[in-house]
C-alpha beads as a LAMMPS data file, in Angstrom:
LAMMPS data file: protein, C-alpha beads

167 atoms
166 bonds

1 atom types
1 bond types

-500.0 500.0 xlo xhi
-500.0 500.0 ylo yhi
-500.0 500.0 zlo zhi

Masses

1 110.0

Atoms # bond

1 1 1 -30.665 -13.727 -30.032
2 1 1 -27.666 -15.661 -28.728
3 1 1 -27.866 -19.096 -27.209
4 1 1 -26.487 -19.615 -23.707
5 1 1 -23.144 -20.982 -24.981
6 1 1 -22.548 -17.943 -27.232
7 1 1 -23.543 -15.556 -24.461
8 1 1 -21.244 -17.290 -21.975
9 1 1 -18.358 -17.028 -24.465
10 1 1 -18.898 -13.261 -24.802
11 1 1 -19.098 -12.841 -21.024
12 1 1 -15.793 -14.734 -20.645
13 1 1 -14.095 -12.444 -23.174
14 1 1 -15.467 -9.317 -21.480
15 1 1 -14.321 -10.606 -18.086
16 1 1 -10.802 -11.260 -19.425
17 1 1 -10.629 -7.748 -20.901
18 1 1 -11.768 -6.151 -17.627
19 1 1 -9.251 -8.164 -15.572
20 1 1 -6.410 -7.261 -17.963
21 1 1 -7.375 -3.576 -17.971
22 1 1 -7.476 -3.567 -14.163
23 1 1 -4.011 -5.172 -13.992
24 1 1 -2.519 -2.720 -16.471
25 1 1 -4.168 0.353 -14.966
26 1 1 -6.413 1.031 -17.961
27 1 1 -9.755 -0.052 -16.502
28 1 1 -11.080 3.504 -16.320
29 1 1 -10.324 4.069 -20.008
30 1 1 -11.918 0.765 -21.012
31 1 1 -15.106 1.478 -19.076
32 1 1 -15.260 4.985 -20.579
33 1 1 -14.981 3.451 -24.065
34 1 1 -17.862 1.143 -23.230
35 1 1 -19.931 4.001 -21.799
36 1 1 -19.776 2.452 -18.325
37 1 1 -17.590 5.034 -16.591
38 1 1 -20.416 5.759 -14.163
39 1 1 -19.470 2.429 -12.546
40 1 1 -16.236 4.010 -11.363
41 1 1 -16.233 6.085 -8.237
42 1 1 -13.703 8.930 -8.416
43 1 1 -12.671 8.250 -4.822
44 1 1 -11.175 4.960 -3.804
45 1 1 -13.590 2.640 -2.058
46 1 1 -10.839 0.244 -1.015
47 1 1 -10.572 -0.027 2.743
48 1 1 -8.219 -1.985 4.970
49 1 1 -8.829 -3.654 8.336
50 1 1 -8.372 -1.249 11.231
51 1 1 -6.513 -3.986 13.121
52 1 1 -4.311 -4.816 10.123
53 1 1 -0.540 -4.995 10.022
54 1 1 1.698 -1.958 10.215
55 1 1 4.754 -2.306 7.980
56 1 1 7.901 -0.320 8.770
57 1 1 10.347 -0.192 5.861
58 1 1 13.652 1.594 5.467
59 1 1 17.203 1.983 6.720
60 1 1 17.515 3.047 10.331
61 1 1 20.084 3.160 13.097
62 1 1 17.317 2.598 15.675
63 1 1 17.384 -0.961 16.967
64 1 1 14.241 -3.069 16.481
65 1 1 13.934 -3.660 20.247
66 1 1 13.777 0.137 20.781
67 1 1 10.953 0.391 18.211
68 1 1 9.204 -2.507 19.937
69 1 1 9.537 -0.680 23.251
70 1 1 7.758 2.317 21.718
71 1 1 5.049 -0.005 20.388
72 1 1 4.584 -1.491 23.864
73 1 1 4.509 1.972 25.500
74 1 1 1.617 2.902 23.194
75 1 1 -0.264 -0.307 24.103
76 1 1 -0.126 -1.614 20.552
77 1 1 0.174 -5.314 19.763
78 1 1 3.725 -6.017 18.552
79 1 1 2.441 -8.888 16.375
80 1 1 0.759 -6.259 14.154
81 1 1 4.160 -4.944 13.071
82 1 1 6.304 -6.146 10.193
83 1 1 9.812 -4.692 9.922
84 1 1 12.210 -4.412 6.990
85 1 1 14.846 -2.106 8.436
86 1 1 17.771 -2.420 6.082
87 1 1 18.452 -0.570 2.859
88 1 1 19.099 -3.648 0.695
89 1 1 16.111 -5.521 2.078
90 1 1 13.855 -2.585 1.259
91 1 1 15.174 -2.622 -2.314
92 1 1 13.833 -6.134 -2.929
93 1 1 10.836 -6.094 -0.546
94 1 1 7.668 -7.498 -2.131
95 1 1 5.632 -4.266 -2.140
96 1 1 3.062 -5.822 -4.473
97 1 1 1.872 -8.083 -1.630
98 1 1 0.553 -4.961 0.105
99 1 1 -1.768 -4.020 -2.764
100 1 1 -5.373 -5.122 -2.291
101 1 1 -4.454 -6.920 0.900
102 1 1 -6.860 -5.616 3.554
103 1 1 -4.761 -7.189 6.318
104 1 1 -2.174 -4.412 5.873
105 1 1 -3.275 -1.104 7.423
106 1 1 -0.312 1.298 7.234
107 1 1 3.125 1.392 5.627
108 1 1 5.621 3.586 7.470
109 1 1 8.503 4.390 5.120
110 1 1 11.988 5.689 5.809
111 1 1 15.019 5.760 3.504
112 1 1 14.709 3.219 0.688
113 1 1 16.382 3.013 -2.728
114 1 1 14.663 4.840 -5.593
115 1 1 15.230 1.812 -7.795
116 1 1 13.271 -0.560 -5.555
117 1 1 11.454 -3.528 -7.006
118 1 1 7.804 -2.627 -7.528
119 1 1 8.141 1.033 -8.507
120 1 1 6.956 0.227 -12.054
121 1 1 6.788 3.468 -14.058
122 1 1 6.661 5.676 -10.954
123 1 1 9.612 7.739 -9.742
124 1 1 9.844 5.602 -6.588
125 1 1 8.027 2.790 -4.849
126 1 1 6.643 5.395 -2.414
127 1 1 5.066 7.292 -5.319
128 1 1 3.776 4.015 -6.750
129 1 1 2.025 3.102 -3.486
130 1 1 0.658 6.618 -2.939
131 1 1 -0.687 6.987 -6.476
132 1 1 -2.057 3.505 -7.167
133 1 1 -5.301 2.284 -5.720
134 1 1 -5.344 -0.636 -3.342
135 1 1 -2.329 0.147 -1.174
136 1 1 -2.610 0.787 2.544
137 1 1 -2.076 4.282 3.885
138 1 1 1.519 5.477 3.420
139 1 1 3.252 7.483 6.150
140 1 1 6.724 8.800 5.340
141 1 1 9.082 9.136 8.267
142 1 1 11.543 12.011 7.973
143 1 1 13.475 14.610 9.887
144 1 1 13.580 18.216 8.747
145 1 1 15.023 17.500 5.313
146 1 1 15.231 13.800 4.461
147 1 1 13.588 10.427 4.925
148 1 1 14.768 9.045 8.242
149 1 1 13.380 6.657 10.843
150 1 1 13.960 8.026 14.332
151 1 1 12.517 7.119 17.712
152 1 1 10.636 10.417 17.861
153 1 1 9.079 10.379 14.375
154 1 1 8.181 6.696 14.729
155 1 1 6.413 7.401 18.031
156 1 1 4.748 10.631 16.871
157 1 1 3.429 8.971 13.695
158 1 1 1.941 6.110 15.705
159 1 1 0.439 8.603 18.182
160 1 1 -1.115 10.533 15.285
161 1 1 -2.619 7.329 13.845
162 1 1 -4.007 6.418 17.278
163 1 1 -5.389 9.947 17.735
164 1 1 -7.123 9.699 14.362
165 1 1 -8.529 6.318 15.494
166 1 1 -6.944 4.838 12.363
167 1 1 -5.056 2.069 14.147

Bonds

1 1 1 2
2 1 2 3
3 1 3 4
4 1 4 5
5 1 5 6
6 1 6 7
7 1 7 8
8 1 8 9
9 1 9 10
10 1 10 11
11 1 11 12
12 1 12 13
13 1 13 14
14 1 14 15
15 1 15 16
16 1 16 17
17 1 17 18
18 1 18 19
19 1 19 20
20 1 20 21
21 1 21 22
22 1 22 23
23 1 23 24
24 1 24 25
25 1 25 26
26 1 26 27
27 1 27 28
28 1 28 29
29 1 29 30
30 1 30 31
31 1 31 32
32 1 32 33
33 1 33 34
34 1 34 35
35 1 35 36
36 1 36 37
37 1 37 38
38 1 38 39
39 1 39 40
40 1 40 41
41 1 41 42
42 1 42 43
43 1 43 44
44 1 44 45
45 1 45 46
46 1 46 47
47 1 47 48
48 1 48 49
49 1 49 50
50 1 50 51
51 1 51 52
52 1 52 53
53 1 53 54
54 1 54 55
55 1 55 56
56 1 56 57
57 1 57 58
58 1 58 59
59 1 59 60
60 1 60 61
61 1 61 62
62 1 62 63
63 1 63 64
64 1 64 65
65 1 65 66
66 1 66 67
67 1 67 68
68 1 68 69
69 1 69 70
70 1 70 71
71 1 71 72
72 1 72 73
73 1 73 74
74 1 74 75
75 1 75 76
76 1 76 77
77 1 77 78
78 1 78 79
79 1 79 80
80 1 80 81
81 1 81 82
82 1 82 83
83 1 83 84
84 1 84 85
85 1 85 86
86 1 86 87
87 1 87 88
88 1 88 89
89 1 89 90
90 1 90 91
91 1 91 92
92 1 92 93
93 1 93 94
94 1 94 95
95 1 95 96
96 1 96 97
97 1 97 98
98 1 98 99
99 1 99 100
100 1 100 101
101 1 101 102
102 1 102 103
103 1 103 104
104 1 104 105
105 1 105 106
106 1 106 107
107 1 107 108
108 1 108 109
109 1 109 110
110 1 110 111
111 1 111 112
112 1 112 113
113 1 113 114
114 1 114 115
115 1 115 116
116 1 116 117
117 1 117 118
118 1 118 119
119 1 119 120
120 1 120 121
121 1 121 122
122 1 122 123
123 1 123 124
124 1 124 125
125 1 125 126
126 1 126 127
127 1 127 128
128 1 128 129
129 1 129 130
130 1 130 131
131 1 131 132
132 1 132 133
133 1 133 134
134 1 134 135
135 1 135 136
136 1 136 137
137 1 137 138
138 1 138 139
139 1 139 140
140 1 140 141
141 1 141 142
142 1 142 143
143 1 143 144
144 1 144 145
145 1 145 146
146 1 146 147
147 1 147 148
148 1 148 149
149 1 149 150
150 1 150 151
151 1 151 152
152 1 152 153
153 1 153 154
154 1 154 155
155 1 155 156
156 1 156 157
157 1 157 158
158 1 158 159
159 1 159 160
160 1 160 161
161 1 161 162
162 1 162 163
163 1 163 164
164 1 164 165
165 1 165 166
166 1 166 167
């Protein structure tokens, strides 16, 4: 039988291993090795605040005041929106701040560089956010054949989110 100091030391080591595995994306494997994989739910249990921020990222020719007019016409609070509407800004945007931040509800994405900061080993930062747990819902904005932020797809995406009672 271990004394309380020895037990506390083991708990600290286990905690450090779990935190590291979570950061590196290997938590599921670690828990399987320990026979604790039943602790993992196959579906994400992470949920964001319904009234959280809506981030709009990507190059667009649509002026911010036009997008804000659409927001107002849909009776949404403009303070909920965060914009990064230029190509270079979207390349260096801090996407990691969105992960496990319940105050972000939706990320609406238009054209952004494939080599954006935060893509890690994924093909793009969009794939990274869609495939990693803890990111808000991702909505890609596109016309018939490419990522593109337009007045109509911006409005229709917001209308869909309102219809779903998601925002």
